[in-house]
N, C-alpha and C positions, 0 to 999 in steps of 0.2 A: 733389615732395619729393626731396631729394638722397639718394644712396646712404648717406651718412654719417647723415643723419637717420633713414632707414629702419632702419638698423642700431640706432640709439639707441632708436627706438620699440620694436623687437623686444626689446631688452634690458629696457626699461622695463616692457613687458607681462609679461615673465617674472618680473620683480621684484614686480609687482603681484599675481601669483598667490599670493604667500606673505606679503604685508605685513599687519601687525596693529597695532592701537593701542598694545598694551603693549610693542612693540619700542622700546627706548630710543634706537636709532639711526635711527628713522624720519625725523625732521625733517632730520637731517644728510644722509641718503641722498636725500631729496626735493630739498634745496637743491643738492646735487652734480649731480643729473640735470638740474635746471632750468638750472643754469649751463652745463652741456655742451650742452644742447638749444638754448639761446638765445645761446650764445657770450658769456656774461657773465664778467667778470674778477673780480667780487666779488659778495657777496650776503648776505642775512640774512632771517630770518623773525620776524615779530611775532606772538606768541600772545595778547597782551593788547591788546584794541582801545583801551584808555584811554590808552596812551602811543604816541608816534610812534617810528619806527625812526631812532635817531640814530647808529647805528654800522653800519659796513660792513666785511666781511672783504675784505682786499686779496688779489689773486691767488689766488683759491680753487683749491686743488689737493688731490688725495687725500693727497699727502705731508704737506701742512699740516694737514689734518684729523687724520691719525694722530698728528702731532706734538702737536697740541692735546690729543688724548685722553691721551697719555702724560703731559703736564704737568698734567692734571686740570682743564683749563678746559672748561666746557660751551660748545657751539657757540652757544648762544643767550644767553650772559651779556653784557649790554651793557657792563660795566666791565672786560671782559677786556683784557689788555695789547695784544692785536693789533687792538683796535677803533680806529677813526679817526673824526674829525669833519671836516666840510666847511664851514669858516667862510665867511661871505659875502665876496665880492670875489675869491675864488680862481677859478681856471679851472673852468668847469662840466664835469660828467661826465654821459654818457648814463645815464639811470636809468629803470627800469620797475617798477611795483608791480602785483601780481596778487592781488586779494583773493578770499577764498572765503567765501561766505555759506551758512549752513544755515538756510533759512527767512528770517526777518528779522534773524537774529543773525550778526554778523561773527565768523567762527571763527578765521581767521588771514590774514595778508597776507605774500606772498612778494615780496621786493625784490631786483632784480638791477641791477648797475651795470657799465659798461664803462670802460676807461681813457680818459683825456683824448685827444681827437683821433680816437677811434674813431667808426665810423658809429653813428647813433642806432638804438635798437631799432625794429624794423619791426612792422607789423600782424601779420605771420606769427609774429614772436617772441611778441607778446602772446597770439595765439591758442594757440600751442604751450604757453606758460606756464599759461594758464587751463585748457587741455585736460589738462595734466599734473596740476594740482591737483584738478580735478574727478574725473579717473579715479582718482587716488590715494585721495581721500577716499571715493569710491564703492566702490573695491576693499576699503578697510578695513571699511566697513560690510557689504559682501557677505561678506567672509571671516569677519567676526565672526558674522554670521548663519549661515553654513555650519558654523562650528565649534560654535555653539550647537545647530544642527540635528543635527549628527553626534553631539554629546554626548547630546542628547535621544533620538535613535534608539538609541544604545548603551544608554542607561538603559532604554528601552522594551524592547529586545531582552533585556536582563538580566532585567527583570521578567517578560517573556513566558516566558523559559527557566525562571525560578523557578516561575511558575504551572504550566507544563507539567510540571515535575518534581513539584510538589505534587499535581497531578491524577494523575500516574502513580503516585505513592506512595499516594494515597487509593484509587485503583482497585485497586492491589495489596493494600492493607490490607483493602479490602472483599472481594476474592476470597479472601484468606487467612482472613478471619473467617468467611466462608461455609463454607470448607473445614473450618475449625476446628469450627464448629457441626455440620457433617456428621460429622466424626470423633467429636465428643462424643456425637452421637446413635447412631453405630455402636457406640461404647463401651457406652452404656446398653443397646443392643440385645444386644450380646455378653454383657453381664452377665446379662440376662434369659434369653437362650438357654442360657447356662452353668447357670443355676439350674434351668431346665426339663430340661436334659439330665441333670443330677445325679441326679434321681429314677429314671429308667429305668436309668441306669448302675448304681445301687444294686441294682435288681432283677437285672440281668445278672450282677453280681458275686456276689450271693447264689445265683442259679441255677447259676452255674459251680461254686460250692463244693458245692452239692447234687449237681450232675452228676458231679463227681469222686467223691463218695461212692457214688453209684449205679453208676458205672462200675466202681469197685473191687469193689462187691458182685456185679455181674454177672460180672466176670472170675473172682472167687472161686467163684461158683456154677458157672461153666463148668468150672473146674478140678475142682470136686467131682463134677459129672456125668461128666467124663472118667475120674476115678478110680473112680467107682461102676460105670461100664460096663465098665471093665477092657479085656479083649481085644475086646469088641464095639465099643469106640470106634475100634479100629484097622481095623474092617471097611472094605472098599473104598467102600461107599456113603457112610459118614460122612466118611472122609478126602477123598473127592471133593467132598463138600459143604463141608468146611473150606477146601479149596483154591479152590473156586469163589467163596467169599466172602472169601478172603485173610485167614483168621482170624489167622494168626501176625503178619502186617503190622499188622492192627488192634490186636492186643495190644501191639505195640511202639510204634505211632504215636499211639495215643489219649492216653496220659499227656502226651506232648510237646505235642500239640494243646491240651490243657487248660491246660498251663503257659503256652504262648504266648498263649492267650486271656486268662488271668489277668494276664499281664504287660501285654498291650494295654489291658485295662480299667484297670489301675493307672496306666498312662501317660495315658490319657484323663482319669482322675480328677485326676492331678497338673496337667494343663493347665487343667482347669476350676477347680481351686483357685487357680491362678496368675491366671487371668482374673478371678475373683471378688475376689482380693486387690487387683489393679490397678484395678478399677472401683469398689471400695467407697468410700464417703465417709469421710474421715479426720476424727478429732477433734483431731488435732495433738498428741495425748499421746505422750510419749516412752515407749519400752519397751526392754528389753534384747534385742538381736538378734544373730544370727550373720551376719556380712557374707557368708560363703560360701554360706549358705542363700539369702540375698537374691539373690546373683549367679546361683545355680543356678535359682531360680524365674524370673528374667528371661531366662535362657538357654533355659528350657523354652518360654516364650511366643514367643521370637524364633527358635526353631529352624527353623521353616518358612521364614522369611525368609533364614536363613543356609545351610541344608543344600545348596542348589543353587549357592551362590556360594563358600563357604569351608569350610575345616577349622578346627575350634576346638581350641586347646590351652590348658590351664590350668596354672598354676604357683602353687598356693596355699601360703602360709606358715602357720605356727602363729600364730593371732591370738586375742586375747581377744574376748569379746563387747563390743559398743559400745551406746551409747544412741542411739536415733533412731526415726523413723517408718518402719516396714518397707516399706509400700507406696510411700511417697514415694521412698525410696532405690531401691526396685525399679524405679520409673518412670525414674529417672535412668539406671540401668544398662541398662534396656530401650532407651531412646532412643539411648544410646551404641552398643549392640550393633547396632541396626537401621541406624544411620548407618554403622557400620563395614562391614556387609554391603552396603549400597547403594553404598559407595565402591569396591567390588571389581567390576570389569567381567568378569573371567574368574576361574577357580578360584584362590582365594588362601588366605591364612591370617589368622585372628583369634586373638590371644594375650591371655588374661586372666590377670593376675598380681596377687598381693597381697604386702604386706610391712609390717613395722613401719617407719613413716616416722621416728618418734622414740619416746621413752618414752610420750608422751601422744597419739600419732596413729597411725592406720593409713592405708595408701595402696593404692589400686586403680588399675591401669593396664589400659586396653583399647586394644590396638594392632592395626592392620590393614595389609595390604600393598596397599592400593588406590591410586587415582590421586593422592592427596594434595590439599591445599588451596592455592589461589592465595594467595601472600603478601599481596596487596592485600585479601583477604577475611578474613584472620585477625583483624584488629582489630574487625571487625563481626560476628564469628561468633556472639556471644552476645546480639546486639541482637534485640529482639522483631520478628517478621515478616521478619527477614532470611533469605533462602534463595537458593541458586543452582539449586534445582530448579524445574521448570515447575509452574504452578498445577495442583493435583490430585495432585502427587507429594510435596509437602511444604508444611507450614503456616508454617514459619519460627518456630515456637513451641517445638519440642522442646528445643533447646539452651538457649534463653532460660529456659524453665521449669526445666530441669535446673540451670542456673546459680543460679537463685533458690532452689531446694530445697537445694542444697549450701551456699549462703550462710546459709540459715536454720538449717542444722545446724552453723553456725560452722566450715564447711570451706572448701576451695578447689578449684575446677575450672579446669584449664588445658589447653592443647593445644599440641602441637608437630607440625609437618608439613613434609614435603619433597615437592614435586610430583614425581610419577612413582615415588615410593618408598613412601609411606604416611603414616599419621597415628597419633599416640598421644594419647589423652585420659587425664589424670591426675586422680584424685579423692583428696583428702586429707581425712580426717574425724577429729575428736577422739574418743578412746575414751569420755570422759565429757563431757557438756555442762556448761558453767559457769554457765548461767542458765536459769531456768524459762521465759524468753521466747524461747528459741532457736528454737522452731518455733511459728508463729502459725497 
């Protein structure tokens, strides 16, 4: 094989790597390479086995092919103006035909011709032409199969990725449902414990009240004894006894101890009432409620979550009472307060403010100075089971349930957040519901 043919075959093999059946220029490029490989001066390709090749392209060159393309003539059109015929009696031309069969069917025939007086085509030319056609058609089939295989593999990978994502979502949903059931059980347990604690707390409160009365009586009796004894009360023995028991300090400290105990019991009772309100089963009936009392109850329940993370500031406007389900709206505010606290990594600030949104609506804003929310997550924030917290830290249901509750009250729940600066949740509620079906 000459260096020229070696170069041609290298170029042909590179071309065959990318050849496809749907390429409109395939037959033109095949004919061009066959002519160069076999030193043909003209050529043609028959695609229809029922008719013979009666035309031959003269002096086939790349420039001519481009010229024909510009003129709109297809390379394989027998009646094109550049076709010619070879009538009998004229000088004969060297000609070679290389057919390609696919099974028993003749698929195409490549015809090459040389100018008059040229050397006839050799056996090597015939082998080269047949080899070119065989490799070209095989390459087309192989490339088609490779493309189909690549497409099938891509589709399989896509389906596999979708299945993996579905399995991941199902696993996450299962874990979150289990966590949700656990939290529901804890809620029921908390309600039961709150109920059980409520009774002894009542005893303690009643006893503290009695203890205050008894203490006041004892102190009054002590004063009466001191007055009755007169100078004897000032005797060194009695004064030493008073000092040893720190009687004056007890007289001063005992009332404040009782006051602090009473305040502590009242605070415990307030927390228990809030827990019972949040855990009770709702009938969905509307009632007139004070939005500020609702916020304060939620704040009392969330205080333990908040106190080590943030300072709470309130800015409450003068608002009318609204209609709604107290415990449901309290659940909304509790979820927002807990989320605000959990968003703060170090000591921060939570601001709760209220105002008239317009003549018919009130607005509640709960803002924190936490880490903020990734903009990519804002659109999914109210989707069920969506959470950025690890399993066990969040169910992904709090904000979704809150969104549903606010919507059932014909209100609006929205969020604005700046990463690194904080987040503000905004709840807009109508003062009066316009339909008895507002809460189901």
